[in-house]
C-alpha positions as a printed Julia matrix, in Angstrom:
231×3 Matrix{Float64}:
  -9.66  -30.26   -0.73
  -6.14  -31.38    0.2
  -3.39  -28.81   -0.31
  -0.76  -29.6    -2.95
   2.99  -29.47   -2.41
   5.57  -29.58   -5.22
   8.91  -31.14   -4.22
  11.84  -30.1    -6.42
  15.0   -32.04   -5.48
  17.39  -34.28   -7.4
  18.18  -36.64   -4.5
  15.78  -39.59   -4.68
  16.3   -40.51   -1.03
  15.36  -36.97    0.04
  12.34  -36.92   -2.28
  11.12  -40.31   -0.97
  11.5   -39.14    2.66
   9.72  -35.83    2.02
   6.96  -37.35   -0.07
   6.15  -40.02    2.53
   6.01  -37.64    5.49
   4.21  -34.8     3.69
   1.52  -37.16    2.37
   1.24  -38.72    5.84
   0.46  -35.21    7.13
  -2.48  -34.99    4.72
  -1.04  -33.14    1.74
  -0.94  -34.17   -1.92
   2.5   -34.12   -3.56
   4.09  -33.89   -6.98
   7.78  -34.21   -7.75
  10.38  -32.7   -10.09
  13.99  -33.89  -10.16
  15.62  -30.9   -11.86
  15.18  -27.13  -11.97
  13.69  -26.88  -15.45
  11.05  -29.52  -14.72
  10.28  -27.81  -11.42
   9.87  -24.43  -13.11
   7.57  -25.93  -15.77
   5.35  -27.68  -13.25
   5.2   -24.65  -10.96
   4.09  -22.37  -13.79
   1.69  -24.79  -15.51
  -0.03  -26.17  -12.41
  -1.38  -24.78   -9.16
   0.35  -25.65   -5.88
  -0.1   -24.39   -2.34
   3.62  -24.62   -1.56
   6.89  -25.47   -3.32
   9.85  -27.19   -1.65
  12.86  -26.13   -3.71
  16.41  -27.43   -3.37
  19.16  -24.85   -3.85
  21.46  -27.04   -5.95
  19.68  -28.64   -8.91
  20.65  -29.92  -12.36
  19.33  -27.99  -15.35
  18.65  -24.79  -13.41
  19.67  -23.9    -9.87
  17.04  -23.38   -7.22
  17.85  -19.68   -6.9
  17.2   -19.2   -10.62
  13.94  -21.16  -10.42
  12.82  -18.98   -7.5
  13.78  -15.81   -9.36
  11.96  -16.91  -12.53
   8.79  -17.78  -10.61
   8.67  -14.41   -8.89
   9.36  -12.58  -12.15
   6.44  -14.46  -13.7
   4.22  -13.34  -10.79
   3.91  -16.87   -9.36
   3.52  -16.09   -5.66
   3.25  -19.67   -4.37
   5.11  -19.88   -1.03
   8.59  -21.41   -1.39
  10.5   -23.4     1.24
  14.11  -23.53    0.09
  16.43  -26.41    0.99
  20.22  -26.37    0.97
  23.16  -28.48    2.08
  25.0   -25.29    3.04
  24.57  -23.51    6.36
  25.75  -20.25    4.86
  24.36  -16.78    5.64
  24.95  -15.54    2.08
  22.92  -18.4     0.63
  20.19  -17.82    3.18
  19.92  -14.08    2.5
  20.14  -14.65   -1.26
  17.29  -17.17   -1.23
  15.04  -14.9     0.8
  16.02  -11.88   -1.27
  14.87  -13.7    -4.42
  11.46  -14.35   -2.9
  11.67  -17.58   -0.87
   9.42  -17.62    2.2
  11.46  -19.88    4.43
  14.79  -21.7     4.49
  15.89  -25.09    5.83
  19.39  -26.57    5.97
  20.08  -30.25    5.34
  20.06  -32.57    7.21
  16.59  -31.91    8.61
  13.94  -33.94   10.39
  10.73  -34.78    8.49
   8.71  -33.4    11.42
  10.47  -30.06   11.07
   9.69  -29.91    7.35
   6.0   -30.6     7.96
   5.94  -28.0    10.77
   7.52  -25.4     8.47
   5.03  -26.19    5.7
   2.09  -25.71    8.06
   3.56  -22.48    9.47
   4.14  -21.0     5.99
   0.64  -21.91    4.84
  -0.87  -20.4     8.0
   1.01  -17.15    7.39
   0.21  -16.99    3.68
  -3.48  -17.65    4.28
  -3.87  -15.0     6.96
  -6.3   -12.22    6.21
  -4.73   -8.84    6.89
  -6.96   -6.44    8.85
  -7.65   -3.27    6.88
  -9.53   -1.17    9.48
 -12.6    -1.17    7.19
 -10.64    0.69    4.5
  -9.7    -0.8     1.12
  -6.2     0.64    1.39
  -3.64    2.22    3.71
  -2.46    5.67    2.63
   0.97    7.14    3.36
   1.13   10.39    1.4
   1.18    9.36   -2.28
   1.72    5.69   -1.44
  -1.44    3.53   -1.42
  -1.21   -0.01   -0.06
  -3.97   -2.55   -0.78
  -3.52   -5.39    1.78
  -6.05   -7.84    0.4
  -4.75   -7.54   -3.16
  -1.04   -7.55   -2.18
  -0.64   -4.44   -4.33
   0.59   -0.89   -3.89
   0.68    2.22   -6.05
   2.57    5.48   -5.86
   1.51    8.49   -7.91
  -0.84    6.12   -9.81
   2.06    3.82  -10.75
   1.57    0.15   -9.8
   4.51   -1.27   -7.88
   5.75   -4.86   -7.96
   6.96   -6.59   -4.8
   7.97  -10.03   -3.62
   5.71  -11.43   -0.91
   8.14  -10.52    1.89
   8.78   -7.03    0.52
   5.05   -6.37    0.54
   4.58   -7.79    4.04
   7.44   -5.61    5.31
   6.0    -2.52    3.6
   2.55   -3.24    5.05
   3.91   -3.74    8.56
   5.85   -0.47    8.4
   2.76    1.37    7.12
   0.5    -0.1     9.82
   2.99    1.18   12.42
   3.61    4.53   10.74
   5.45    6.97   12.98
   6.84    4.25   15.27
  10.48    3.23   15.41
  10.75   -0.52   14.73
  13.9    -2.46   15.52
  15.32   -4.95   13.07
  14.5    -7.8    15.47
  10.89   -6.58   15.7
  10.62   -6.61   11.91
  12.23  -10.06   11.7
   9.8   -11.44   14.25
   6.74   -9.86   12.63
   7.48  -10.48    8.94
   9.75  -13.54    8.93
   8.47  -15.1    12.17
  10.87  -16.69   14.66
  12.84  -18.63   12.05
  15.2   -15.81   11.16
  15.62  -13.85   14.38
  19.22  -12.59   14.48
  19.77  -12.36   10.71
  19.21   -8.61   10.61
  20.91   -8.27    7.23
  17.74   -9.75    5.68
  15.8    -6.7     6.9
  18.39   -4.27    5.54
  18.33   -5.94    2.11
  14.53   -5.76    1.91
  14.44   -2.15    3.16
  16.91   -1.28    0.39
  14.62   -2.92   -2.21
  11.57   -1.08   -0.88
  13.39    2.24   -1.07
  14.35    1.58   -4.68
  10.64    1.21   -5.48
   9.0     3.95   -3.4
  11.59    6.64   -2.65
  12.07    9.6    -5.02
  15.76    9.63   -3.99
  17.21    6.52   -2.33
  20.14    8.54   -0.91
  17.7    10.78    0.94
  14.7     8.56    1.81
  11.54   10.34    2.89
   9.19    7.38    3.45
  11.38    4.86    5.29
  13.82    6.59    7.63
  16.81    4.89    9.26
  16.91    5.64   12.99
  20.57    5.13   13.8
  21.2     2.49   16.43
  17.49    1.62   16.68
  15.94    0.52   13.39
  13.5     1.98   10.84
  10.44    4.21   10.81
   7.88    4.97    8.12
   6.79    8.61    7.92
   4.46   10.86    5.95
   6.96   12.72    3.75
   4.65   15.51    2.64
């Protein structure tokens, strides 16, 4: 069955270009020309990936992304923007986007990004024959994309969970920000280390008893981060 891509953009020329090249690559497409229509389609139908413009009438792309993640819609999102701005980039990823592309772009690059995101999102995570990874009171269930701490179920964005899982699988090892960028965000975001810091901060808010004195995810000054058994 062909994979389905939802294109949410208000520029008809961009939509026509994307639609032609994405369908040529073997995908099915649907289109929304404003944020509210995009949000409705994304929540009422099933898609394998969403291409979401940052600036949209009705509801901005960042708000659409935020709403989808709050409603537990974990469809991968490729965000588009006319701005080459680090704040926009970090904000989009912080809200739960999986990748980021600045206009103007080549159709080949868009198709390549789509394929790369779908490959990453469809990867099975090895679990070492165990249903979960345990770090003290923190239990991580890779196949379910879930985690609990002291029997409380935690909620993460896709990237937060992938970062948490990577840290847990390398428990006790110091991991640089560039290592984490390469492993969790792939090559696309190497150098934007602030993205890692933002996501580490969000993880700490969810798993640490005291964010001022973290016991699970330690900062190793000048090097990066390390997950430890706190108890």
